[in-house]
C-alpha positions in Angstrom: 100.1 50.3 110.7 97.9 53.7 109.5 95.2 52.7 106.5 96.8 54.6 104.2 100.0 52.7 104.0 98.4 50.1 102.9 97.7 52.3 99.3 99.8 52.0 96.6 100.8 56.0 95.3 99.0 57.2 92.5 100.6 57.4 89.3 101.4 61.2 88.7 104.3 63.7 88.3 105.8 62.9 91.9 105.6 59.7 94.0 106.5 58.4 97.9 107.1 54.8 97.2 111.0 55.1 96.4 113.5 55.6 99.0 115.0 58.7 98.9 118.8 58.7 99.0 121.0 61.1 101.2 122.8 63.5 99.9 126.6 63.2 101.4 128.2 66.2 100.2 129.0 69.5 102.8 128.3 72.0 100.4 126.3 75.0 102.5 122.7 75.2 101.6 121.6 78.6 99.4 118.1 79.9 100.8 115.4 81.9 99.4 115.1 85.2 97.5 113.2 87.6 98.4 111.9 88.5 95.2 110.5 84.8 95.0 106.7 84.5 93.9 105.7 82.8 97.4 106.0 86.4 98.3 104.1 88.3 96.3 101.3 90.6 97.7 98.2 88.8 97.7 94.5 89.7 98.6 90.8 89.4 99.8 87.2 91.0 99.9 85.6 89.5 102.8 81.5 89.7 102.3 80.4 88.3 105.5 81.4 88.8 109.0 79.4 86.7 111.9 80.5 89.0 115.3 81.2 85.7 117.0 83.6 84.2 114.3 85.7 87.6 114.1 86.4 87.3 118.1 90.3 87.8 118.6 92.1 86.2 121.6 95.5 87.5 123.3 97.5 84.4 124.6 101.0 83.9 125.1 101.8 87.0 122.9 100.1 85.8 120.1 96.7 86.6 118.4 94.3 83.9 117.9 90.6 83.6 116.9 88.5 83.6 119.5 85.1 81.5 117.7 83.8 78.9 120.1 87.3 79.6 122.9 89.7 79.4 120.4 88.7 76.4 118.8 91.0 76.7 115.8 94.7 76.2 117.8 97.4 78.3 115.4 97.5 82.1 115.8 96.0 84.3 113.5 98.4 87.3 113.5 100.7 88.9 110.8 103.5 86.3 111.6 101.3 83.4 111.2 99.9 84.6 108.0 102.8 85.2 106.5 104.2 81.4 107.4 100.7 80.2 106.1 101.7 81.9 102.5 105.3 80.5 102.9 103.9 77.4 103.3 101.6 77.4 100.4 104.2 77.7 98.3 105.8 74.6 99.9 102.8 72.9 98.6 102.8 74.5 95.1 106.3 73.4 95.1 105.0 69.7 96.2 102.3 69.6 93.2 105.2 70.4 90.3 104.0 74.0 90.7 100.1 73.3 89.7 97.1 74.0 92.0 95.8 70.4 92.0 95.9 67.3 90.5 92.0 66.8 89.8 91.8 66.2 86.2 88.8 69.2 86.4 87.4 70.3 83.0 84.9 73.2 82.9 84.7 74.5 86.5 81.6 77.0 86.6 81.9 77.0 90.4 84.7 76.5 92.7 84.8 76.1 96.6 88.0 76.9 98.7 87.2 75.4 102.0 89.5 77.0 105.1 90.7 79.4 102.5 93.1 81.1 104.7 94.8 84.0 103.8 93.5 83.3 100.2 96.4 82.6 97.9 95.2 79.3 96.7 91.8 80.9 95.5 93.5 84.0 94.3 96.0 81.5 92.2 92.7 79.7 91.0 90.6 82.7 89.7 92.9 84.3 88.0 93.8 80.8 86.3 89.9 80.1 85.6 88.7 83.4 84.9 86.0 81.7 83.4 85.1 80.4 87.1 83.0 81.8 90.0 85.4 81.1 93.2 84.4 81.3 96.5 86.5 81.3 99.7 85.8 80.4 103.0 87.4 80.7 106.5 87.0 81.2 110.0 89.1 84.7 110.0 89.0 87.5 107.7 92.5 87.7 107.7 92.5 87.6 103.4 93.9 91.3 101.8 91.7 93.6 99.7 92.3 93.5 96.1 90.8 90.5 94.5 90.2 89.2 91.0 86.4 89.9 90.0 85.6 86.3 90.0 86.7 85.6 93.3 84.7 85.8 96.6 85.8 85.5 100.0 83.2 84.9 103.4 83.9 84.2 106.8 81.8 81.2 108.2 82.1 77.5 110.0 82.2 75.0 107.5 82.0 72.3 110.4 78.5 73.7 110.6 75.6 72.8 108.0 76.3 74.6 105.1 74.2 76.9 103.7 75.1 77.8 99.8 72.3 78.3 97.9 74.3 76.7 94.4 76.2 73.3 94.3 80.2 73.6 92.9 82.0 71.7 90.3 85.3 71.7 92.2 85.8 71.8 96.0 89.1 72.3 97.3 90.5 71.6 100.8 94.3 72.3 101.7 96.4 71.8 104.9 93.0 71.6 107.4 94.6 68.7 109.6 94.3 70.5 113.4 91.3 72.7 111.8 88.7 69.9 111.1 87.1 67.7 114.1 84.3 66.1 112.5 86.0 65.0 108.8 83.2 62.5 107.7 80.5 65.1 107.8 82.9 67.4 106.0 83.0 64.5 103.3 79.2 64.0 103.4 78.5 67.9 102.7 81.2 68.2 100.1 79.6 65.3 98.3 75.8 66.7 98.8 76.8 70.6 97.6 78.7 69.2 94.1 77.5 69.1 91.0 77.3 65.2 89.5 80.9 64.8 87.6 82.5 67.3 90.2 85.4 66.8 91.9 86.7 67.3 95.7 90.5 67.6 96.2 92.3 67.8 99.4 95.8 68.4 100.1 97.5 68.1 103.2 100.1 66.4 105.6 100.3 63.1 107.2 101.5 64.5 110.3 103.7 61.0 111.0 107.2 61.2 111.2 108.8 58.7 108.9 113.0 57.3 108.6 113.3 54.4 106.3 117.3 54.3 107.5 117.1 53.7 111.5 118.8 57.6 111.5 115.9 59.4 113.6 116.4 58.2 117.4 113.6 57.0 118.6 114.1 59.6 122.1 115.0 62.4 119.8 113.1 65.9 120.2 111.6 65.5 116.7 109.7 62.3 117.8 108.7 63.0 121.2 107.6 66.2 119.8 105.4 64.1 117.4 104.3 62.3 120.6 103.3 65.5 122.3 101.4 66.9 119.7 99.7 63.6 118.6 98.5 63.6 122.7 97.5 67.6 122.9 95.8 66.8 119.6 93.7 63.7 119.9 92.5 65.8 123.7 91.4 68.5 121.4 89.5 66.5 119.1 91.8 67.6 115.7 93.6 64.0 114.7 96.7 64.6 113.0 96.9 61.4 111.0 93.9 61.9 109.4 94.7 62.4 106.2 95.8 58.8 105.8 91.7 57.9 106.3 90.6 60.3 104.1 90.6 58.0 100.5 88.4 55.5 102.4 86.3 58.4 103.7 85.6 60.0 100.5 84.5 55.9 99.0 82.2 55.7 102.0 79.9 58.4 101.1 79.7 57.9 97.0 82.7 59.1 95.8 84.2 57.2 92.8 87.7 57.5 91.1 89.4 58.2 94.2 93.5 59.1 93.6 95.5 58.8 96.5 99.1 60.4 95.8 101.9 60.5 98.6 104.7 62.7 98.0 107.7 63.0 100.6 108.4 66.0 102.6 112.0 65.7 103.8 112.5 67.6 107.2 115.8 69.2 105.8 117.6 69.3 102.8 119.2 65.6 103.6 118.4 64.2 100.0 120.3 64.0 97.4 117.4 64.5 94.7 117.4 67.8 93.8 113.9 68.4 93.5 113.4 66.7 97.1 116.4 68.5 98.1 114.8 71.6 97.2 112.1 70.8 99.1 113.7 70.3 102.3 114.9 73.5 102.6 111.5 75.1 102.3 110.1 72.2 105.0 112.9 72.9 107.2 112.0 76.6 107.3 108.8 76.1 107.8 108.7 73.9 110.5 111.5 75.7 112.0 109.5 78.7 112.2 106.4 77.3 113.2 107.0 74.5 115.5 106.3 76.7 118.1 103.1 78.7 117.3 102.1 75.2 116.0 102.6 73.6 119.9 101.7 76.7 121.9 98.4 76.9 122.2 97.9 72.8 122.2 100.7 72.1 125.1 99.7 74.8 127.3 95.7 74.8 126.7 95.7 70.2 126.5 98.6 69.2 128.6 99.4 72.0 131.2 103.1 73.5 130.0 104.3 76.9 130.4 105.2 79.0 127.5 108.9 79.3 128.6 108.3 75.3 129.0 107.1 75.3 125.7 109.7 77.9 124.3 112.6 75.6 125.3 111.7 72.5 124.0 111.1 74.0 120.0 114.9 75.0 120.3 115.8 71.2 120.7 113.1 70.3 118.1 114.6 73.0 115.6 118.3 71.6 116.0 116.8 68.2 115.0 115.0 69.7 112.0 118.1 71.5 110.8 120.9 67.8 111.4 121.2 66.7 108.0 122.2 63.4 109.7 118.7 62.6 110.6 117.2 61.1 107.2 113.4 61.8 108.1 110.0 63.0 106.6 106.6 63.4 106.2 104.4 62.1 103.5 102.3 64.9 102.2 99.3 63.3 100.3 97.1 64.6 97.7 93.5 62.8 96.9 90.7 63.7 94.5 87.5 61.8 94.0 84.8 62.2 91.5 80.7 62.7 92.4 79.4 60.4 89.8 77.4 61.7 87.1 
């Protein structure tokens, strides 16, 4: 059992503790509209670039960030940038169209850790014009036009932090597979928060779950999970790190730590309308992204060829779209306060 399995989900807009009921209907899903707000244009102003952080690496027809021999194992090209914005929209839906759950009030300075394309930081800066917002990422992939209260920097936040001033709110979203030293991240976040400031972490527990036995143990989806955990472990990126987050936050001194788990169905199999919609988005995200998530890991850590990865991903996509499989991941929202 993962340490997080023993935690009761906090009261909030969405919960993961109740089993989802499968939809037995046969109607086809209606999918996405190009006019959806998730695809509005986004932007950024990169203010500090380090030569070693903007190296590029071409591998298997994809572009990777070349820092520290491609420390970040996902591609960082136009196709992946588009998927990351798509994925942010899934998180926004998961959080009932909110940017976070922490009970923040006045935020003078906010930090978005691993800001990626900058979409969360842009939304937060627009929603909090009184705040000074800083987004930091390894790659300068953000656009050009941003709110006046928002700045972007390129840096490695697993190195010692050198900010001259502290923050009232630190946000970290979907960094599983990016951070190796999570305890250090929590220590540095605690150090660079003002008293009564909040740290909030949003991430997937990449451990596939099924409550009714409809997921065969030898299915491509389960085997993909096993291979992903094996490869990520060899690369130093634990994919179940989010389940340890509540205790690690407490270990460095955070109080009022609140974990909430929300189910991400693998497709639209649930009957509940909210989870059916989430499942549509999640299925598309993973069908789109399973190859990009796996390609560098499997070829570098497991010795697979590009062709072997591509053939296997076809079978994984079939499972992701199979509504007879009632599987899901848990998405976690965890926040805690630095005591005053």
